[in-house]
Backbone as numpy.savetxt, mean C-alpha at the origin, in Angstrom:
# Nx Ny Nz CAx CAy CAz Cx Cy Cz
8.31 17.20 20.42 9.46 16.45 19.97 9.01 15.20 19.23
9.61 14.94 18.07 9.27 13.76 17.29 10.12 12.59 17.77
9.44 11.53 18.13 10.14 10.33 18.56 10.08 9.31 17.46
11.22 8.71 17.15 11.27 7.65 16.16 10.85 6.35 16.82
9.83 5.70 16.29 9.41 4.44 16.89 10.45 3.35 16.61
10.34 2.29 17.35 11.23 1.16 17.11 10.86 0.55 15.76
11.85 0.41 14.90 11.61 -0.14 13.58 11.69 -1.66 13.62
10.94 -2.29 12.73 11.02 -3.74 12.59 11.92 -4.04 11.41
12.27 -5.31 11.28 13.16 -5.72 10.20 12.68 -5.18 8.86
13.57 -4.64 8.07 13.36 -4.13 6.71 12.80 -2.72 6.67
12.31 -2.18 7.78 11.85 -0.79 7.74 13.05 0.14 7.72
12.84 1.31 7.11 13.93 2.27 7.08 13.39 3.69 7.19
14.28 4.62 7.56 13.95 6.03 7.69 14.44 6.77 6.44
13.72 7.83 6.05 14.23 8.67 4.97 15.16 9.73 5.56
15.68 10.59 4.72 16.65 11.58 5.17 16.05 12.61 6.13
14.72 12.74 6.15 14.05 13.66 7.08 13.67 12.98 8.40
14.06 11.74 8.57 13.76 11.01 9.80 12.37 10.41 9.85
11.69 10.36 8.70 10.35 9.76 8.65 10.47 8.27 8.28
9.66 7.44 8.91 9.62 6.03 8.56 8.99 5.91 7.17
9.66 5.20 6.29 9.10 4.97 4.95 8.11 3.81 5.02
7.27 3.71 4.01 6.34 2.59 3.94 7.12 1.28 3.98
6.49 0.25 4.49 7.14 -1.05 4.64 6.98 -1.82 3.33
7.70 -1.36 2.31 7.72 -1.96 0.98 9.16 -2.35 0.67
9.38 -3.08 -0.42 10.76 -3.44 -0.76 11.57 -2.18 -0.99
12.83 -2.25 -0.66 13.69 -1.06 -0.71 13.84 -0.51 -2.13
13.94 -1.39 -3.13 14.08 -0.87 -4.50 12.77 -0.25 -4.98
11.64 -0.67 -4.47 10.37 0.00 -4.79 10.34 1.38 -4.12
10.77 1.45 -2.88 10.84 2.75 -2.20 11.77 3.71 -2.94
12.88 3.19 -3.43 13.81 4.03 -4.19 13.12 4.56 -5.45
12.37 3.71 -6.13 11.62 4.12 -7.31 10.56 5.17 -6.92
9.83 4.92 -5.84 8.81 5.87 -5.38 9.42 7.22 -5.04
10.61 7.21 -4.46 11.27 8.47 -4.12 11.59 9.31 -5.35
11.66 8.69 -6.51 11.94 9.40 -7.76 10.68 9.94 -8.43
9.51 9.55 -7.95 8.25 9.94 -8.57 7.76 11.28 -8.00
7.15 12.07 -8.87 6.50 13.30 -8.42 5.00 13.03 -8.35
4.51 12.82 -7.16 3.10 12.53 -6.95 2.42 13.68 -6.22
2.98 14.87 -6.29 2.46 16.01 -5.53 1.03 16.39 -5.93
0.58 15.99 -7.11 -0.79 16.28 -7.53 -1.68 15.04 -7.48
-1.22 13.97 -6.85 -1.93 12.69 -6.84 -2.70 12.48 -5.53
-3.85 11.81 -5.68 -4.63 11.37 -4.53 -4.48 9.86 -4.45
-4.12 9.38 -3.27 -3.81 7.96 -3.07 -4.74 7.38 -2.01
-5.14 6.13 -2.24 -5.81 5.37 -1.19 -4.98 4.12 -0.93
-4.70 3.89 0.35 -3.89 2.75 0.74 -4.69 1.88 1.71
-4.70 0.60 1.45 -5.36 -0.35 2.33 -4.30 -0.96 3.23
-4.36 -0.59 4.51 -3.40 -1.02 5.51 -2.60 0.16 6.02
-2.86 0.58 7.24 -2.14 1.71 7.85 -0.77 1.26 8.32
0.12 2.23 8.49 1.45 1.92 8.99 2.20 3.18 9.35
3.38 2.99 9.88 4.20 4.14 10.27 4.69 4.91 9.06
4.63 4.34 7.87 5.04 5.02 6.65 3.98 5.91 6.04
2.82 6.01 6.68 1.74 6.83 6.14 2.17 8.29 5.96
2.88 8.83 6.93 3.30 10.24 6.85 4.26 10.44 5.69
5.19 9.52 5.51 6.14 9.60 4.40 5.40 9.63 3.07
4.42 8.74 2.92 3.65 8.68 1.68 2.80 9.94 1.50
2.17 10.40 2.57 1.35 11.62 2.50 2.20 12.82 2.13
3.43 12.82 2.56 4.35 13.91 2.23 4.67 13.95 0.74
4.44 12.85 0.04 4.73 12.76 -1.38 3.52 13.10 -2.26
2.32 13.19 -1.68 1.12 13.33 -2.51 0.24 14.50 -2.04
-0.80 14.76 -2.82 -1.75 15.82 -2.48 -2.61 15.41 -1.29
-3.14 14.18 -1.31 -4.02 13.70 -0.24 -3.89 12.18 -0.16
-3.83 11.67 1.05 -3.75 10.24 1.30 -4.94 9.80 2.13
-5.62 8.77 1.66 -6.68 8.11 2.41 -6.13 6.74 2.80
-6.32 6.37 4.06 -5.83 5.09 4.55 -6.98 4.32 5.16
-7.20 3.12 4.67 -8.23 2.23 5.20 -7.53 1.24 6.14
-8.05 1.13 7.35 -7.45 0.22 8.34 -8.57 -0.49 9.09
-8.34 -1.75 9.42 -9.36 -2.56 10.09 -9.10 -2.74 11.58
-7.88 -2.51 12.04 -7.53 -2.75 13.43 -7.42 -1.44 14.20
-8.21 -1.31 15.27 -8.24 -0.09 16.09 -6.86 0.35 16.57
-6.14 -0.59 17.18 -4.86 -0.24 17.79 -3.84 0.20 16.75
-3.82 -0.46 15.61 -2.86 -0.11 14.57 -3.21 1.24 13.96
-4.49 1.50 13.76 -4.92 2.80 13.23 -4.50 3.92 14.18
-4.70 3.75 15.46 -4.35 4.77 16.44 -2.85 5.04 16.45
-2.05 3.98 16.38 -0.59 4.14 16.37 -0.13 4.87 15.12
-0.63 4.48 13.95 -0.25 5.12 12.69 -0.68 6.59 12.67
-1.88 6.84 13.14 -2.42 8.20 13.15 -1.61 9.10 14.08
-1.28 8.61 15.26 -0.50 9.40 16.21 0.87 9.74 15.64
1.54 8.75 15.06 2.86 9.00 14.48 2.78 9.98 13.31
1.84 9.77 12.40 1.71 10.61 11.21 1.37 12.05 11.54
0.57 12.26 12.58 0.14 13.62 12.92 1.30 14.52 13.32
2.44 13.95 13.65 3.63 14.74 13.98 4.23 15.40 12.73
3.89 14.87 11.55 4.54 15.31 10.32 3.60 15.99 9.33
2.40 15.45 9.16 1.52 15.89 8.06 0.08 15.99 8.53
-0.72 16.70 7.73 -2.15 16.81 8.05 -3.04 16.40 6.88
-2.46 15.89 5.81 -3.24 15.55 4.62 -3.58 14.07 4.52
-3.81 13.44 5.68 -4.21 12.04 5.72 -5.61 11.95 6.32
-6.45 11.15 5.68 -7.75 10.84 6.26 -7.80 9.33 6.48
-8.03 8.94 7.72 -8.10 7.52 8.07 -9.55 7.06 8.04
-9.77 5.91 7.42 -11.09 5.30 7.33 -11.04 3.98 8.09
-11.71 3.92 9.22 -11.70 2.71 10.05 -12.81 1.78 9.59
-12.43 0.57 9.20 -13.40 -0.44 8.75 -13.07 -1.77 9.42
-13.57 -1.97 10.63 -13.24 -3.19 11.36 -13.78 -4.44 10.66
-12.91 -5.41 10.47 -13.26 -6.71 9.90 -12.00 -7.58 9.97
-12.12 -8.81 9.51 -10.92 -9.64 9.37 -10.88 -10.17 7.94
-9.83 -10.88 7.57 -9.74 -11.27 6.17 -10.50 -12.54 5.83
-11.35 -13.01 6.70 -12.10 -14.21 6.37 -13.58 -14.10 6.72
-14.06 -12.90 7.03 -15.46 -12.76 7.45 -16.39 -12.37 6.31
-15.88 -12.37 5.08 -16.74 -12.06 3.94 -17.06 -10.58 3.80
-16.28 -9.73 4.41 -16.57 -8.29 4.39 -15.76 -7.54 3.34
-15.33 -8.21 2.30 -14.48 -7.57 1.29 -15.15 -6.36 0.66
-16.43 -6.45 0.32 -17.12 -5.31 -0.30 -17.11 -4.09 0.62
-17.36 -4.32 1.90 -17.35 -3.25 2.90 -15.95 -2.67 3.06
-14.96 -3.52 3.27 -13.60 -3.06 3.52 -13.00 -2.34 2.32
-13.28 -2.83 1.11 -12.65 -2.30 -0.09 -13.45 -1.20 -0.79
-14.51 -0.74 -0.16 -15.33 0.31 -0.79 -14.51 1.59 -0.97
-14.54 2.08 -2.20 -13.85 3.34 -2.51 -14.85 4.48 -2.42
-14.51 5.54 -1.71 -15.43 6.70 -1.65 -15.75 7.17 -3.07
-17.03 7.32 -3.38 -17.45 7.62 -4.75 -17.23 9.07 -5.15
-17.00 9.95 -4.21 -16.84 11.37 -4.53 -15.38 11.80 -4.66
-14.46 10.83 -4.70 -13.03 11.12 -4.79 -12.45 10.37 -5.98
-11.60 11.06 -6.75 -10.89 10.41 -7.85 -9.50 10.03 -7.36
-9.23 8.74 -7.35 -7.93 8.24 -6.91 -7.02 8.03 -8.11
-5.76 8.38 -7.94 -4.75 8.19 -8.98 -3.92 6.94 -8.71
-3.82 6.58 -7.43 -2.99 5.45 -7.02 -3.75 4.68 -5.94
-3.74 3.36 -6.06 -4.30 2.47 -5.04 -3.17 1.57 -4.57
-3.05 1.44 -3.24 -2.00 0.59 -2.66 -2.65 -0.54 -1.87
-2.19 -1.74 -2.13 -2.73 -2.98 -1.60 -1.73 -3.58 -0.61
-2.01 -3.44 0.70 -1.07 -3.97 1.69 -1.80 -4.42 2.96
-2.93 -5.10 2.79 -3.66 -5.56 3.97 -4.56 -6.73 3.59
-5.76 -6.74 4.08 -6.70 -7.84 3.88 -7.30 -7.81 2.47
-7.87 -8.92 2.07 -8.59 -9.04 0.80 -7.74 -8.59 -0.39
-6.51 -9.04 -0.43 -5.57 -8.60 -1.45 -6.01 -9.00 -2.86
-6.44 -10.22 -3.05 -6.85 -10.65 -4.39 -8.09 -9.90 -4.84
-9.04 -9.71 -3.95 -10.25 -8.95 -4.28 -9.91 -7.50 -4.66
-8.90 -6.94 -4.00 -8.52 -5.56 -4.31 -7.88 -5.47 -5.70
-7.22 -6.52 -6.16 -6.70 -6.51 -7.53 -7.84 -6.28 -8.52
-8.91 -7.03 -8.38 -10.06 -6.87 -9.29 -10.70 -5.50 -9.12
-10.80 -5.04 -7.89 -11.38 -3.73 -7.61 -10.58 -2.63 -8.31
-9.26 -2.69 -8.23 -8.40 -1.68 -8.87 -8.53 -1.72 -10.39
-8.58 -2.90 -10.95 -8.75 -3.03 -12.41 -10.06 -2.38 -12.82
-11.14 -2.75 -12.15 -12.46 -2.18 -12.49 -12.48 -0.67 -12.31
-11.88 -0.20 -11.24 -11.89 1.24 -10.94 -11.12 2.02 -12.01
-9.90 1.62 -12.29 -9.09 2.38 -13.23 -9.56 2.23 -14.67
-10.11 1.10 -15.02 -10.65 0.95 -16.38 -11.88 1.83 -16.55
-12.59 2.10 -15.48 -13.78 2.94 -15.54 -13.50 4.42 -15.41
-12.32 4.77 -14.88 -12.05 6.18 -14.61 -10.83 6.73 -15.35
-10.34 6.01 -16.30 -9.17 6.47 -17.03 -8.03 5.51 -16.85
-7.06 5.87 -16.05 -5.95 4.97 -15.78 -5.38 5.31 -14.41
-4.50 4.44 -13.94 -3.91 4.69 -12.64 -2.81 3.71 -12.30
-2.23 3.91 -11.15 -1.15 3.06 -10.65 -1.71 2.22 -9.51
-1.40 0.94 -9.55 -1.83 0.00 -8.52 -0.58 -0.66 -7.96
-0.35 -0.49 -6.66 0.84 -1.04 -6.01 0.41 -2.15 -5.06
1.02 -3.33 -5.24 0.71 -4.50 -4.40 1.96 -4.95 -3.66
1.93 -4.83 -2.34 3.05 -5.36 -1.58 2.83 -6.85 -1.36
3.93 -7.56 -1.16 3.91 -9.02 -0.92 3.33 -9.78 -2.11
3.48 -9.23 -3.31 2.88 -9.87 -4.49 3.54 -11.20 -4.77
2.74 -12.24 -4.77 3.17 -13.62 -4.97 4.41 -13.94 -4.11
4.23 -13.73 -2.81 5.29 -13.97 -1.83 4.93 -15.15 -0.95
5.87 -16.08 -0.82 5.61 -17.23 0.04 5.34 -16.81 1.47
4.49 -17.56 2.11 4.06 -17.37 3.50 3.18 -16.13 3.70
2.90 -15.37 2.62 2.07 -14.18 2.77 0.90 -14.22 1.79
1.20 -14.26 0.49 0.12 -14.12 -0.50 0.53 -14.75 -1.82
0.27 -16.03 -1.97 0.51 -16.75 -3.23 -0.83 -16.95 -3.92
-1.24 -15.98 -4.70 -2.54 -16.04 -5.37 -2.37 -16.16 -6.87
-2.68 -17.33 -7.38 -2.65 -17.54 -8.84 -3.66 -16.63 -9.52
-4.81 -16.42 -8.87 -5.84 -15.54 -9.44 -5.31 -14.12 -9.61
-4.61 -13.62 -8.60 -4.07 -12.27 -8.67 -3.01 -12.18 -9.78
-2.14 -13.19 -9.88 -1.13 -13.19 -10.94 -1.80 -13.14 -12.31
-2.81 -13.96 -12.48 -3.53 -14.03 -13.75 -4.22 -12.70 -14.07
-4.88 -12.11 -13.07 -5.59 -10.83 -13.26 -4.64 -9.71 -13.68
-3.47 -9.68 -13.06 -2.56 -8.55 -13.26 -1.63 -8.74 -14.46
-1.57 -9.93 -14.99 -0.66 -10.24 -16.10 -0.78 -9.32 -17.32
-1.97 -8.89 -17.73 -2.06 -8.06 -18.94 -1.47 -6.65 -18.80
-1.18 -6.21 -17.60 -0.79 -4.82 -17.39 0.72 -4.66 -17.31
1.18 -3.51 -17.82 2.60 -3.17 -17.69 2.92 -3.13 -16.20
4.09 -3.63 -15.86 4.42 -3.69 -14.43 5.91 -3.51 -14.19
6.20 -3.14 -12.97 7.54 -3.16 -12.41 7.46 -4.05 -11.18
8.28 -5.08 -11.13 8.28 -5.98 -9.98 9.59 -5.76 -9.23
9.47 -5.30 -8.00 10.63 -4.99 -7.18 10.81 -6.09 -6.14
11.81 -6.93 -6.31 12.08 -8.02 -5.38 13.16 -7.60 -4.39
12.96 -7.94 -3.13 13.97 -7.69 -2.11 14.94 -8.86 -2.15
16.05 -8.68 -2.86 16.97 -9.78 -3.15 17.53 -10.45 -1.90
17.74 -9.70 -0.83 18.33 -10.27 0.38 17.28 -10.75 1.39
16.03 -10.84 0.97 14.97 -11.33 1.85 15.16 -12.83 2.08
15.07 -13.25 3.32 15.37 -14.65 3.65 14.16 -15.46 4.11
13.09 -14.83 4.56 11.93 -15.56 5.06 11.01 -15.94 3.90
11.45 -16.96 3.14 10.68 -17.38 1.97 11.03 -18.82 1.63
10.42 -19.34 0.58 10.65 -20.72 0.18 11.84 -20.87 -0.76
12.61 -19.81 -0.95 13.74 -19.85 -1.86 13.39 -19.46 -3.28
12.10 -19.35 -3.56 11.63 -19.02 -4.91 10.83 -17.72 -4.91
9.89 -17.63 -4.01 8.94 -16.51 -4.00 9.28 -15.53 -2.89
10.30 -14.72 -3.14 10.76 -13.75 -2.15 9.78 -12.59 -2.04
10.07 -11.72 -1.10 9.27 -10.51 -0.89 9.37 -9.63 -2.13
8.21 -9.27 -2.66 8.13 -8.42 -3.84 7.06 -7.35 -3.64
7.35 -6.17 -4.15 6.33 -5.14 -4.28 6.16 -4.92 -5.77
4.93 -5.09 -6.25 4.63 -4.96 -7.67 3.89 -3.65 -7.93
4.27 -2.99 -9.00 3.62 -1.74 -9.43 3.02 -2.02 -10.79
1.71 -1.82 -10.92 1.00 -2.07 -12.17 0.45 -0.76 -12.70
0.54 -0.58 -14.01 0.02 0.60 -14.67 -1.23 0.17 -15.44
-2.38 0.52 -14.89 -3.66 0.05 -15.44 -4.23 1.14 -16.35
-4.44 0.76 -17.60 -5.02 1.70 -18.58 -6.22 1.09 -19.24
């Protein structure tokens, strides 16, 4: 029997009862319109939405640094899908382990990279370098330039040259009144 976990604020279920990724709702709506069935995705930061995302793509790789969160996401996802590979990389966001945490497996071609955990600014540069070297791809950044989470002028500057869709959660209240919760989608060519 599939049990629905307790959802936190802003999380939602899809019509099949799967928890969607914890991204802005208008970004999720856009993602629901995309056909990614032939895409390989790597996401930094595990969550209850891993199964939903894996259900949309050919293969999902998830990098997670916290043991307990990885176990919870893996247990929930295994009820729905089998095309997820979890990569455990224990570290924190201030120990200088960005190269270790953000390492992309060299034998896999990724079409989409999702940024929703530690070393967010470093991952922006990593995604640019990766997609410029391998063709093109989609880079999704949650909490992009969001107060109390990730206000990085460097990341804004790095991502500025690329075509983007910025999905702001208009009714988000935990912010400074200016920099609300946003999920940004960049098309790197």
